[in-house]
Structures are given as C-alpha cells and as structure tokens.
C-alpha positions in Angstrom: 118.2 -15.0 86.3 116.7 -15.9 82.9 118.9 -15.9 79.8 116.0 -15.9 77.4 115.7 -13.0 75.0 112.7 -10.7 75.1 110.6 -11.5 72.0 109.3 -8.0 71.9 112.8 -6.6 71.2 114.3 -9.5 69.2 111.7 -10.5 66.7 109.4 -8.6 64.3 107.4 -11.8 64.0 105.9 -12.0 67.5 102.1 -12.1 67.9 100.1 -10.4 70.7 96.8 -11.6 71.9 94.4 -10.5 74.7 92.4 -13.0 76.7 89.3 -12.4 78.8 87.6 -14.9 81.0 84.3 -14.8 82.9 82.1 -17.2 84.8 78.7 -18.1 83.3 76.0 -19.5 85.6 74.6 -22.7 84.3 72.1 -23.1 87.1 72.0 -25.5 90.0 75.2 -23.8 91.4 77.2 -24.9 88.3 79.6 -22.3 86.7 81.3 -22.7 83.4 84.1 -20.4 82.3 83.9 -18.6 79.0 86.5 -16.7 77.2 87.3 -14.2 74.4 90.6 -14.0 72.6 91.6 -11.1 70.3 94.6 -10.9 68.0 95.8 -7.4 68.7 97.4 -6.9 65.3 94.3 -7.8 63.2 91.5 -7.2 65.7 90.2 -10.7 64.9 88.1 -12.1 67.8 86.9 -15.5 68.8 84.8 -16.6 71.8 85.4 -20.0 73.3 84.1 -22.4 75.9 87.1 -24.7 76.1 90.8 -24.7 75.7 90.7 -26.7 72.4 88.7 -23.8 70.7 91.2 -21.3 72.0 94.2 -23.4 70.9 92.7 -24.0 67.4 92.2 -20.2 66.9 95.7 -19.3 67.9 97.3 -22.1 66.0 95.3 -21.1 62.9 96.5 -17.5 63.0 100.1 -18.5 63.6 99.9 -20.9 60.6 98.6 -18.1 58.4 101.5 -15.9 59.6 104.0 -18.7 58.7 102.4 -19.1 55.3 102.8 -15.3 54.6 106.5 -15.4 55.4 107.3 -18.4 53.2 
C-alpha cells in the first residue's frame, strides 16, 4: 500500500495536463508519433514531435508558476 499523499487533495499548487498521441505515416511503412499537451488550467496548447519538446513546455509552465508564488 502506498503512503504517498494524493496531490489533488493536499496541494493547491498542483498542475493538470492532458496528453494526446497519434501515429503519423511518414511513408515507406515508417510511423512517427506526434502529440498534443494542454494545460487544463490555462488552456495553453503545444504540439510536439519528441519528448524534449514536451518536457520543455511543461517545465516552462511549472517555472512560471513557481515565479508567481515567490
């Protein structure tokens, strides 16, 4: 059994994102995965082709949130 607290009930500073992934045919039988991330609180959306783009978007939003609280 986990002893971690549920962030939805213990913190007002949690962030919620939705992710969507889909395959994109590149021809010659090659598929690339594409994605969309949306910050639920602000509605801000980014489309991405790799994990680094996804990571950069989320880290940027979290940094903005930290700056607002300081």
